[in-house]
N, C-alpha and C positions, 0 to 999 in steps of 0.2 A: 462193522464199525468200520467207516473210513481211514485211512492212517495220510498223518497231512509230511510227502518228503519233504525237507530242507531243501531252501537254496542254498543252490555248492558255494563256497564260501570261490570268494575271486583270487587267482594265483599270490596278489599284491599283498596280501593281510600278514601273513607272514612272517613276510622277511618288513613288514611296516612297521608291526608291532616289535619286534627282534630291535631295531633301530631304536624304536624312543624305550625300551627297557635298556638296553648296552650302552647304548653312545650318551640317553641323559641320566637313564634311572630314575624314570619316569612307570608312575600304575596305569598299565594299563587293563581296555577290557575287548581281550580277541575281536567279538562281530560276528561275521562283516557287518555294515564297519569298524575297524578299528578307533576303540577310543578311548578319551583320554580321563580318569577321574580327577577331577576338579576335587578341592579343599585340602587337598591332601601338602603339593608341593605353589599352588598356586590356585587362586580364582578366577574367574573372567568374565570380564564389561563384554557384555555386547549392546551396540549399535547399530543404526543401519548405514550403509557403507558411504555414502555420499556427508553423510557427519562424522565419520571416521576418514575418508578422502580431508575434509576440509583440517581434523586435528593434526594428521599426521604432518603437513604439513606446516604446518606452527611446530611439531616440534619431532627434534631428529629423535629425540631418544624417551621411547615409552616403555623399553621392555620386548620381548617379543607380540608382534599380531600377527590373526592369520584373517582369512577373506573367504565366507563359506556359501556361495548364490550374493542376496547381494546385502548381507548382514557383515560389518565385522565385530572382534574380536581381539580386545587387549589383555592380556596375562598380568593381574594383580597379586599383592601379598593375597597369600592363604588366610580366610578372616575378614577379607571385605567386602564380600558378597553380603556382609550379614551386619557389613556399620552402613551399606548403600541404604537408603531409605533413610534411616537416623541424620543420614550428610546432609543430603536433596533439600532432605528442611531444614534446616542446617544455615544452606546455600540459598534459602526462599525460593525454592523448584518444588516442594512440594505441591501436591494433586495437579499437575503438571503434565498432561500425555509425549512427555520425552520419549519414548519408545527404547527408553536405557535401563538396561534388565544387566541383573550380574546372577553364575554359575557357582555358587558356592558347596559347602561340603556334603558329599552326596551326589552329585552331581557328575555328569558324562558330556564330554562334547565329541565331535569327529574329529580323529585326527589328521589335523592339514599332513599333506605328500611335502617330505623336504625338499630346498632346493635341488634340483635336478632332478626328481623325477617324475616320469612318466605318469599320464591319470586321466580319467574319464574328463571328459569335456563338466566343468560346475563343479569340483571335486574343489573341497577343503586346500586350503597353498596358505604359506605363510609366506608374506610384504617381507615380517622386519622378523627371521624366526631365529631361533634360540642357540646359541653356540655351545659346542658339542666339549667338553672339559669346565665350562665357563655354571657354576653356580647358577643354578635360576632364577635363587632365592635373595641374591643378591642385586638385580638390579629389576627389579619390581616392583613398578608404581606404591605407596605403603605411605602412612602417617609418617614414617620418618625421613624414607624419601632419597636416601642415603643409594648409591647402585657404586659396585665393583670392580663391576667387567666390559665397564664401558665410559661414551663421554654422557656431560648431561644436558633437561634440559631444553628449552625452545630457540630454534632458528635465531644464529648471531649470537649467540649469547657461549663462553668460551670460559677461559680460563680468568678467575677476579676473587670475589667474593664468594663462589658457590665453589669454587676448590677445595676442598681439605687433605690435612697434611697425610705426606704418605701417597698424593698423586691421585686419591679419588677423588671424582666430582658429584658433589650435592647430585642428584639425580631427582626424576618429576616425581613428584607426592602424591600420595590417594588425593587430597583434597583439592591441588590442583588440575589434576585430572577428569578431576568427577566434574571438578566446574565449567574446564572448557568444554568436556564431554556435551553435558550437559546445553550446554549454551550453543554448539555446533547443533544439538540432534531441534533446540527451537529454530533455531534457522532453515532447517532443514522441511519444517513442520509447517513452516508458515510459507516457503517455496514451493512446496507442496500444492496448499491452500490456495494460494495469487495463480498456479498456471491455469490453463485450460481442462473444465474435467476433469481437477482437481488433484489430476493424473503427475501433469509437470513432466520433466525430464527424468527424478527421482527412478533408478534402476535401472533405466535404459543407456547410459552412455557406458564405454567404458572407461575405467579404472588407471591414470596410472603412477606408480609411489616409487620413490627414491629408497 
């Protein structure tokens, strides 16, 4: 009978899992690689990085955003993954191949490295990291769209009608985020199709984010 020797766990895995558990209070699966459990504190909206790049240029406050390979992951309110198909239908994007998906209850994503942590090339990283000490649910895109730990909305938007009593800002709603994400995914798809060989520059150019 042959025995399979498990691969050794990377030294980073232990401290990484502890950081998420202690600093953020998030449920993790130790791995390797360390994975974050979705559907508890948050769900994840996933789209091509090219589309995500355009989305982040439009919106300063989206909640935490991660990059892994050529895919971007935006944290959204728990339960949003179940709403995505119906929401796309309502926005008249149903049946269109957008490459826009969601991970919800029972799912997992690779844990991105916190800011300042060194990792291997291509490792999942935070572009807009979660804030220790700030309840993640308070700033995630949802149907209410309210955020308590950050600013709001689209670039150029500031204080005004979107400001709530007590200094809170009206954040990016799930409907608005999905509508914008679907639009950018469609644009990226058209660009990909029109490029020579259907490959274009998608996934080959470096990304810069603020």
